[in-house]
C-alpha positions in Angstrom: 75.9 90.6 95.4 78.7 92.7 96.7 80.7 91.0 99.5 80.5 92.6 102.9 83.6 94.7 103.8 86.0 93.3 106.4 86.1 94.7 110.0 88.7 95.0 112.6 88.6 92.2 115.2 89.1 94.5 118.2 89.6 98.1 119.1 93.2 97.4 120.3 93.8 95.9 116.9 93.0 99.1 115.0 95.0 101.2 117.4 98.1 98.9 117.2 97.7 98.7 113.4 97.7 102.5 113.0 100.5 102.9 115.6 102.4 100.2 113.6 101.9 102.1 110.4 103.3 105.3 112.0 106.2 103.7 113.9 108.8 103.0 111.3 112.5 103.4 110.6 112.2 107.2 110.8 111.3 107.0 114.5 114.6 105.4 115.5 116.9 106.8 112.8 115.6 110.0 111.2 114.2 111.6 114.3 117.4 111.5 116.5 119.5 112.6 113.5 117.3 115.6 112.8 117.2 116.5 116.5 121.0 116.3 116.8 121.5 118.5 113.7 118.8 121.1 114.5 119.3 122.4 118.0 118.8 119.4 120.3 116.2 120.2 122.9 115.3 123.4 121.0 114.2 121.3 118.1 111.4 120.0 120.2 109.7 123.4 120.3 108.8 123.6 116.6 108.4 119.8 116.7 105.5 119.9 119.2 104.0 123.0 117.6 103.9 121.1 114.4 102.5 118.1 116.2 99.6 120.2 117.5 98.9 122.3 114.4 99.7 119.7 111.7 100.0 116.1 113.0 97.0 115.7 115.3 94.5 117.6 113.1 95.6 115.5 110.0 95.1 112.3 112.0 91.6 113.4 113.1 90.7 114.3 109.5 91.9 111.0 108.2 90.2 108.9 110.8 87.0 110.9 110.5 86.8 110.8 106.7 88.0 107.2 106.6 85.2 106.0 108.8 82.7 108.1 106.9 83.9 106.6 103.6 83.6 103.1 105.0 79.9 103.6 105.7 79.6 104.1 102.0 81.8 101.1 101.1 84.8 103.2 100.1 88.2 102.6 101.7 90.6 104.4 99.3 91.0 108.1 98.5 89.3 108.1 95.1 86.1 106.7 96.5 86.2 108.7 99.7 86.9 112.0 97.9 84.2 111.2 95.3 81.6 110.5 98.1 82.4 113.7 100.0 83.0 116.2 97.2 80.5 114.7 94.6 82.3 116.3 91.7 83.8 114.4 88.7 87.3 115.6 89.4 87.4 114.5 93.0 88.0 110.8 92.3 91.0 111.7 90.2 92.5 113.9 92.9 92.3 110.8 95.1 94.8 109.1 92.8 97.6 110.4 95.2 96.2 108.1 97.8 97.1 105.1 95.6 100.3 106.5 94.0 102.0 107.6 97.2 101.8 104.3 99.2 102.8 102.1 96.2 105.8 104.2 95.3 107.0 104.2 98.9 106.4 100.4 99.0 108.6 99.9 95.9 111.7 100.9 97.8 110.7 100.6 101.5 110.6 96.8 101.4 114.2 96.7 100.2 115.4 98.9 103.0 113.3 96.8 105.4 115.0 93.6 104.2 118.4 95.1 105.2 117.1 95.2 108.8 116.2 91.5 108.6 119.5 90.6 107.1 121.5 92.5 109.7 119.6 90.9 112.5 120.7 87.5 111.2 124.3 88.9 110.7 124.3 90.0 114.3 123.4 86.5 115.7 125.9 84.9 113.2 128.7 87.2 114.2 129.2 88.3 110.6 130.6 91.7 111.6 132.0 90.7 115.0 135.2 92.6 115.7 134.6 95.3 113.2 134.8 98.5 115.2 136.0 100.9 112.6 133.1 102.9 110.9 135.0 103.1 107.6 135.3 99.3 107.5 131.7 98.8 108.4 130.6 101.3 105.7 132.5 99.3 103.2 130.8 96.1 104.3 127.4 97.8 103.9 128.2 99.0 100.4 129.4 95.5 99.5 126.1 94.1 100.9 124.1 96.6 98.8 126.1 95.8 95.7 127.6 99.3 95.4 131.2 98.1 95.3 133.1 96.2 92.6 131.6 92.8 91.7 128.1 93.8 92.9 128.0 91.2 95.7 124.3 91.6 96.3 123.0 88.0 96.2 122.5 87.9 99.9 120.7 91.2 99.9 118.4 90.0 97.2 117.6 86.8 99.0 116.6 88.7 102.1 114.5 91.0 99.9 112.6 88.0 98.6 111.9 86.8 102.1 110.8 90.2 103.3 108.6 90.7 100.2 107.0 87.3 100.7 106.2 88.0 104.4 104.5 91.3 103.4 102.4 89.6 100.8 101.4 86.8 103.1 100.2 89.2 105.7 98.2 91.2 103.2 96.8 88.0 101.6 95.5 86.8 105.0 93.3 89.9 105.4 92.6 92.6 107.9 92.0 90.7 111.2 93.9 87.5 110.5 96.8 89.2 108.8 97.4 92.9 109.6 95.8 93.0 113.0 97.3 89.7 114.1 100.8 90.8 113.1 100.5 94.3 114.7 99.3 92.8 118.0 102.5 90.9 118.2 105.0 93.2 116.5 104.2 96.5 118.1 104.6 95.3 121.7 107.7 93.3 120.8 109.4 96.3 119.1 108.6 98.5 122.1 110.0 96.0 124.6 113.1 95.6 122.4 113.5 99.4 122.3 113.2 99.6 126.1 115.8 96.9 126.5 118.2 98.8 124.3 117.6 102.0 126.2 118.3 100.3 129.5 121.5 98.8 128.0 122.7 102.2 126.8 121.8 103.9 130.1 123.7 101.3 132.1 126.9 101.6 130.1 129.8 103.2 131.9 132.1 105.5 129.9 133.3 102.9 127.4 136.4 104.7 125.9 139.6 104.7 127.8 140.9 108.2 128.3 137.5 109.8 127.8 135.6 109.6 131.1 133.5 112.6 129.9 132.0 110.4 127.2 129.3 109.1 129.6 125.6 108.8 129.5 124.9 112.0 131.4 126.9 114.1 128.9 125.5 112.0 126.0 122.0 112.9 127.0 123.1 116.5 127.4 124.6 116.4 123.9 121.3 115.1 122.5 118.9 117.3 124.4 120.6 120.5 125.7 118.8 123.3 123.7 120.6 125.5 121.3 118.0 128.2 121.1 119.9 130.1 118.4 118.8 127.3 116.0 115.2 128.6 116.2 116.1 131.6 114.1 116.8 129.2 111.2 113.6 128.5 109.1 115.1 125.2 108.0 114.9 124.0 111.6 111.1 124.7 111.6 110.7 123.0 108.2 112.7 120.0 109.4 110.5 119.7 112.5 107.3 120.0 110.5 108.6 117.4 108.0 109.4 114.9 110.8 105.9 115.2 112.3 104.4 114.9 108.9 106.2 111.7 108.0 106.4 110.1 111.4 102.6 110.0 111.8 102.1 108.4 108.3 99.6 111.2 107.3 99.1 111.9 103.6 99.6 108.2 102.6 95.9 107.3 102.5 96.8 104.3 104.8 95.2 105.7 108.0 92.1 106.7 106.1 91.9 103.2 104.6 92.4 101.6 108.1 89.6 103.8 109.5 87.2 102.8 106.7 87.0 99.3 108.3 85.6 100.7 111.5 82.0 100.3 112.4 79.7 103.3 112.2 79.8 104.1 116.0 83.4 103.0 116.7 85.4 105.6 118.5 87.9 107.6 116.4 88.7 110.6 118.7 90.4 108.7 121.6 91.7 105.9 119.4 93.5 108.3 117.1 95.0 110.2 120.0 96.1 106.8 121.5 97.8 105.7 118.3 99.6 109.1 118.0 100.7 109.0 121.6 102.2 105.5 121.1 104.1 106.8 118.1 105.5 109.8 120.0 106.6 107.6 122.9 108.4 105.3 120.5 110.0 108.2 118.7 110.9 110.7 121.4 111.5 108.5 124.4 112.9 105.4 122.8 114.3 106.7 119.5 115.8 109.7 121.1 117.6 107.6 123.7 119.5 105.0 121.6 121.4 106.0 118.5 122.8 109.5 119.2 123.6 108.9 122.9 125.3 105.6 122.0 127.3 107.3 119.2 128.4 110.0 121.6 129.6 107.5 124.2 131.7 105.5 121.8 132.8 108.1 119.2 132.6 111.4 121.1 130.7 114.6 120.2 132.5 115.2 116.9 131.9 111.6 115.8 128.2 111.7 116.9 127.6 114.9 115.0 129.2 113.6 111.9 127.3 110.3 112.0 124.0 112.1 112.5 124.2 113.4 108.9 123.2 110.0 107.4 120.3 107.9 108.8 121.6 104.8 107.0 125.1 105.2 108.5 123.5 105.7 112.0 121.6 102.4 111.7 123.8 100.2 109.6 127.3 101.5 110.3 127.4 103.2 113.7 125.3 100.8 115.7 127.0 97.6 114.5 130.4 99.1 115.4 129.0 99.9 118.9 127.6 96.4 119.3 131.0 94.9 118.4 132.5 96.7 121.4 130.1 95.6 124.2 129.5 92.3 125.9 126.6 90.3 124.4 126.8 92.7 121.5 125.5 90.1 119.1 122.3 89.7 121.1 121.7 93.5 121.4 122.5 93.8 117.8 119.8 91.3 117.0 117.4 93.3 119.2 118.2 96.5 117.4 117.9 95.3 113.8 114.9 93.0 114.4 113.2 95.9 116.1 113.8 98.0 113.0 112.5 95.1 110.9 109.3 94.9 112.9 108.9 98.7 112.7 109.4 98.5 108.9 107.0 95.6 108.2 104.1 97.1 110.3 104.5 100.2 108.1 105.0 98.5 104.7 101.9 96.3 105.1 99.9 99.5 105.6 101.2 100.8 102.3 99.6 98.0 100.4 96.2 98.2 102.0 94.9 101.3 100.2 95.3 99.8 96.8 93.9 96.4 98.0 90.9 98.3 99.3 90.5 100.2 96.0 90.6 96.9 94.0 88.1 95.3 96.4 85.6 98.2 96.7 85.7 99.7 93.2 86.4 96.6 91.0 84.9 93.8 93.2 88.1 91.8 93.6 88.3 89.5 96.5 91.2 89.8 98.9 93.3 87.0 97.3 92.9 88.3 93.8 93.7 91.9 94.8 96.7 90.9 96.9 98.1 88.7 94.0 97.6 91.3 91.3 99.2 94.0 93.5 102.0 91.7 94.6 103.0 91.0 90.9 103.1 94.7 90.1 105.1 95.6 93.2 107.6 92.8 92.8 108.4 93.9 89.2 108.7 97.6 89.9 110.7 97.1 93.1 113.6 95.9 91.0 114.2 99.3 89.6 115.1 100.5 93.2 117.2 97.4 93.9 119.4 97.4 90.9 119.3 101.2 90.4 120.3 102.0 94.0 123.8 103.2 93.0 122.3 105.4 90.3 120.0 107.2 92.7 116.7 105.5 91.6 115.7 104.7 95.2 116.3 108.4 96.2 114.2 109.5 93.2 111.3 107.3 94.2 111.6 108.6 97.7 111.4 112.2 96.5 108.3 111.8 94.3 106.4 109.4 96.5 107.7 109.9 100.1 108.4 113.7 99.9 106.5 115.6 97.2 103.4 113.5 96.4 102.7 112.7 100.1 102.7 116.4 101.0 100.4 117.2 98.1 98.1 114.3 99.1 97.9 115.6 102.7 97.1 119.1 101.4 94.3 117.6 99.2 92.9 115.8 102.3 92.9 119.1 104.3 91.2 121.0 101.5 88.5 118.3 101.0 87.9 118.2 104.8 87.8 121.9 105.4 85.9 123.1 102.3 83.7 120.1 101.3 83.3 117.9 104.3 83.1 121.0 106.5 84.7 121.7 109.9 81.5 121.7 111.9 80.3 118.6 110.2 83.7 117.0 110.6 83.8 117.9 114.3 80.4 116.3 114.8 81.5 113.2 112.9 84.7 113.0 114.9 82.7 112.8 118.1 80.1 110.3 116.8 80.5 107.3 119.1 83.5 108.9 120.8 84.6 107.8 124.2 86.0 111.3 125.1 84.8 114.8 124.3 87.6 117.0 123.0 87.8 120.6 124.3 85.8 122.9 122.0 88.7 125.3 121.2 90.6 122.5 119.5 88.1 122.7 116.7 89.6 126.0 115.6 92.9 124.3 115.0 91.3 122.9 111.8 91.2 126.5 110.5 94.9 126.9 111.1 96.1 123.6 109.5 95.4 124.5 105.9 97.5 127.7 106.1 100.3 126.0 108.1 100.5 123.1 105.7 100.1 125.4 102.7 103.1 127.5 103.9 105.2 124.3 104.3 104.3 123.2 100.8 105.2 126.6 99.3 108.6 126.6 101.2 109.5 123.1 100.1 108.5 123.7 96.5 110.7 126.8 96.2 113.8 125.7 98.2 113.8 122.0 97.8 111.6 120.6 95.1 112.6 122.9 92.2 116.3 122.3 92.7 115.8 118.5 93.0 113.6 118.4 89.8 116.1 120.4 87.8 119.3 118.6 88.9 119.1 115.4 86.7 118.3 117.7 83.8 121.7 119.3 84.0 120.9 122.4 86.1 122.4 122.8 89.5 120.2 125.4 91.3 120.7 126.6 94.8 118.0 128.8 96.4 118.5 130.4 99.8 116.8 132.9 102.0 118.8 136.1 102.6 118.2 139.0 105.1 117.9 141.8 102.5 115.8 142.2 99.4 115.5 140.4 97.2 114.9 137.9 100.0 115.3 134.8 97.8 118.7 134.3 96.3 119.2 131.8 93.5 122.4 130.6 91.9 122.3 128.3 88.8 125.2 126.3 87.3 125.5 123.7 84.6 125.5 120.1 85.8 125.5 116.6 84.4 122.4 115.1 82.8 121.4 111.8 84.5 119.5 109.7 82.0 118.8 106.9 84.5 116.9 109.3 86.8 115.0 110.7 83.8 113.9 107.2 82.8 112.8 106.6 86.4 110.7 109.7 86.2 109.1 108.5 83.0 108.3 105.2 84.7 106.7 107.0 87.6 104.6 109.2 85.2 103.4 106.1 83.3 102.5 104.5 86.6 100.5 107.6 87.7 98.7 107.6 84.4 97.9 103.9 84.7 96.3 104.5 88.1 94.3 107.4 86.7 93.1 105.0 84.0 92.1 102.4 86.5 90.0 105.0 88.4 88.3 106.0 85.2 87.5 102.4 84.2 86.2 101.7 87.7 83.7 104.6 87.6 82.7 103.8 84.0 81.9 100.2 85.1 79.7 101.6 87.9 77.7 103.7 85.5 77.1 100.8 83.2 76.4 98.3 85.9 72.6 99.1 86.4 72.0 99.0 82.6 73.6 95.6 82.3 71.9 94.1 85.4 
């Protein structure tokens, strides 16, 4: 007899779990950097347009189809797509809902472990007195093993701890593991963020001779709109990309989380609540810490330069700032432990779709599924750890966290619009809902496929093709120009990178293995009645 599927222990539990999945490192590092680079306050115009036309509809689609799949004992994309589309190919299209979260997990836990390490370093005063960004960057490279001698033993030790914590949470299950952690972690990271905002806002101009480097001018530097930036299509693409990634859509994780809801549990208001929590964490808290602090301590030129790299913002700029303020070691701990909590609430959500797949389609129990998945993830993660300097982590991020995640979201939209049906989806969205959404919002679902399709096409031409060709020895630059032909391409010979090519073969084999697992699972289902 098939075991009964797990359920969330409370409504606040699912909301905090989904919010925790969405609130990640990108909220506090990627978002402020992008806003600073792309017009400041003007960036928020395409940002909120994308939030309305892309982010919210995708969240509603994932919550709706996830809860529907859960009623049929499916919690992963292969099963949900198969139940909705009822065509042989649908389950294979759902492989992206397994591939994307696992590939991201392979490298995300390593980055997450840096946050835990630096929180300990802050309390221990490891970098106390280091105020020069160049020296701090050297320390980061040494920690990562990118300098001579590869001093990465400490980094590897923190990775082991971080990986073990992730596995323990998943092993404990939905209510006792994921929900329990998120009920603690999400409020703590929000409180930590508020404390840091208060600390930044109450800092007088810290640099002697530069009284203009104060909080008022810092906020103006961050948020004063440069409307000329809106003429640049790259700004609109950056805003759409940030909305896309910050809400964790296209991963399959939200859909899996929603599959553990009961049939009449609300999804309309709960999804909006989770999205709103993420936006508060990103815009209000994330937008008020890193760039304003960098402006106050390094001036407008320094802040602009530092915004170019999210890792430098988090692990170089902020430690230098904490070294210059009273009680800096305590606030440094708040900063990095907040990032760690944001990271772990996201990384555990990455494991759950595959755990659900093994439970629902193969009949594994939670412990067996978590153990099998943990072994695979631990082995493959080492490619990102020891191949960091060769660009393996960036390559995994491109295929999993950029390209495949976008295609997965596009597949979700197509299945929802053309197979599940917008009218049926709107009705399902409001089944058991605590709030009735305004009727005109339903028509946003008609816009989302075209909006997302345009984004995919743009990224494919101007970003994906050059990235794919570069390790093959072809440097290709594609740009938009004002006169025909409107797309201008320049190609040059480059260096072949065999390490990246091997990484791509590894990812291809991994994708084929997941497809084979899907095939075996459905073959077992067909043979089950005959053997019973």
